[in-house]
C-alpha positions as CSV (number, residue, x, y, z in Angstrom):
1,X,59.1,-67.4,-22.7
2,X,56.7,-64.7,-21.4
3,X,58.6,-64.5,-18.2
4,X,61.9,-64.2,-20.1
5,X,60.4,-61.3,-22.0
6,X,59.4,-59.6,-18.8
7,X,62.9,-59.9,-17.4
8,X,64.5,-58.9,-20.7
9,X,62.2,-55.9,-20.9
10,X,63.1,-54.7,-17.4
11,X,66.8,-55.3,-18.1
12,X,66.6,-53.4,-21.3
13,X,64.9,-50.5,-19.6
14,X,67.5,-50.5,-16.9
15,X,70.3,-50.5,-19.4
16,X,68.7,-47.5,-21.1
17,X,69.1,-45.7,-17.7
18,X,72.8,-45.9,-18.3
19,X,72.3,-44.0,-21.6
20,X,75.0,-44.5,-24.3
21,X,77.7,-44.5,-21.6
22,X,78.2,-48.2,-21.4
23,X,77.3,-51.3,-23.4
24,X,75.4,-54.3,-21.9
25,X,78.6,-56.3,-21.4
26,X,80.3,-53.3,-19.8
27,X,77.4,-52.9,-17.5
28,X,77.6,-56.6,-16.6
29,X,81.2,-56.0,-15.6
30,X,80.3,-53.1,-13.4
31,X,77.6,-55.1,-11.7
32,X,80.1,-57.9,-11.1
33,X,82.5,-55.4,-9.6
34,X,79.8,-54.1,-7.3
35,X,79.3,-57.5,-5.7
36,X,82.1,-56.9,-3.3
37,X,84.1,-60.0,-4.3
38,X,87.6,-59.4,-5.7
39,X,87.4,-59.2,-9.5
40,X,90.1,-59.4,-12.1
41,X,90.1,-59.7,-15.9
42,X,90.3,-63.5,-15.7
43,X,87.1,-63.5,-13.6
44,X,85.5,-61.1,-16.1
45,X,86.4,-63.4,-19.0
46,X,84.9,-66.4,-17.2
47,X,81.7,-64.5,-16.2
48,X,81.1,-63.2,-19.7
49,X,82.3,-66.4,-21.5
50,X,84.7,-64.4,-23.6
51,X,88.4,-64.7,-24.4
52,X,90.7,-63.0,-21.9
53,X,91.8,-60.4,-24.5
54,X,88.1,-59.4,-25.0
55,X,87.6,-59.1,-21.2
56,X,90.8,-57.0,-21.0
57,X,89.5,-54.6,-23.7
58,X,86.1,-54.2,-21.9
59,X,87.9,-53.5,-18.6
60,X,90.3,-51.0,-20.3
61,X,87.4,-49.1,-21.7
62,X,85.7,-48.9,-18.3
63,X,88.9,-47.8,-16.6
64,X,89.3,-45.1,-19.4
65,X,85.8,-44.0,-18.9
66,X,86.3,-43.6,-15.1
67,X,84.0,-46.4,-14.0
68,X,86.7,-48.9,-12.9
69,X,90.0,-48.6,-11.1
70,X,92.8,-51.1,-11.2
71,X,94.5,-51.8,-7.8
72,X,97.1,-54.2,-6.6
73,X,95.5,-57.0,-4.6
74,X,96.0,-56.7,-0.9
75,X,96.6,-60.5,-0.7
76,X,98.6,-61.1,-3.9
77,X,100.8,-58.4,-5.4
78,X,100.9,-60.2,-8.7
79,X,97.1,-59.8,-9.1
80,X,95.4,-56.6,-10.2
81,X,91.9,-56.2,-8.9
82,X,89.2,-54.2,-10.5
83,X,87.1,-51.9,-8.3
84,X,84.3,-49.5,-9.0
85,X,85.0,-45.8,-8.9
86,X,82.4,-43.4,-7.4
87,X,81.1,-42.8,-11.0
88,X,80.8,-46.6,-11.5
89,X,79.0,-47.0,-8.2
90,X,76.6,-44.2,-9.1
91,X,75.9,-45.8,-12.5
92,X,75.2,-49.2,-11.0
93,X,73.0,-47.7,-8.3
94,X,70.9,-45.9,-11.0
95,X,70.4,-49.1,-13.0
96,X,69.7,-51.2,-10.0
97,X,67.3,-48.7,-8.6
98,X,65.3,-48.7,-11.8
99,X,65.2,-52.5,-11.8
100,X,63.9,-52.5,-8.2
101,X,61.2,-49.9,-9.0
102,X,60.1,-51.8,-12.1
103,X,59.8,-55.1,-10.3
104,X,58.1,-53.5,-7.3
105,X,55.5,-52.0,-9.7
106,X,54.9,-55.5,-11.2
107,X,54.9,-57.3,-7.9
108,X,52.4,-54.8,-6.4
109,X,49.8,-56.2,-8.8
110,X,50.1,-59.7,-7.1
111,X,48.4,-60.9,-4.0
112,X,50.5,-61.8,-1.0
113,X,49.9,-65.5,-1.7
114,X,50.8,-65.1,-5.4
115,X,54.1,-63.3,-4.4
116,X,54.9,-66.1,-2.0
117,X,54.4,-68.7,-4.7
118,X,56.4,-66.7,-7.1
119,X,59.2,-66.3,-4.6
120,X,59.4,-70.0,-4.0
121,X,59.4,-70.7,-7.7
122,X,62.1,-68.1,-8.4
123,X,64.3,-69.6,-5.6
124,X,64.0,-73.0,-7.3
125,X,64.8,-71.5,-10.7
126,X,67.9,-69.6,-9.3
127,X,69.1,-72.8,-7.6
128,X,68.8,-74.7,-10.8
129,X,70.5,-71.9,-12.8
130,X,73.4,-71.8,-10.4
131,X,73.9,-75.5,-10.8
132,X,73.7,-75.0,-14.6
133,X,76.2,-72.1,-14.5
134,X,78.7,-74.1,-12.4
135,X,78.3,-77.1,-14.7
136,X,78.9,-75.1,-17.9
137,X,82.0,-73.4,-16.4
138,X,83.5,-76.6,-14.9
139,X,83.3,-79.4,-17.5
140,X,84.8,-82.0,-15.2
C-alpha cells in the first residue's frame, strides 16, 4: 500500500500540472490517444470501463476544448479515430515530463543494485497486471 500511495501521489501531482483544464478520466483519454495506436470511443469506453455514452461525452468535451480531433480512419471510413491536437500533445507532454522528473528524483535516492531489483520487480508486476487487465476485459 505504501508503493500505491507513492504512485498515486506522483499521479496526483502530475494531474495538477494540467490545472483545472481536464479531469483525471479526460487526461487518461489523452494519454491513451498519445500512445500512437488508433483510438475511437469504443476503445475509450473499454479502457475506462465506462458505458459508450459516457466515453462519448468525455471525448466530446476534449474535442470541444481543442485537445482531441476526430478524423475518418484511413483504413475504415466507417470508423472515426481520435487524435491529439497540438494542444493535447503539449498537455500530455507537460504531465509526463512531471512524472519523469518526480520518479527520477525518487530513483536517484536508490543505489544501482536497488534500482535493478526494483526494475525487475516492476516488470513482474506489470506483466501480472497486463494479464489481469486482459482477463477482466475478456471474460471468456
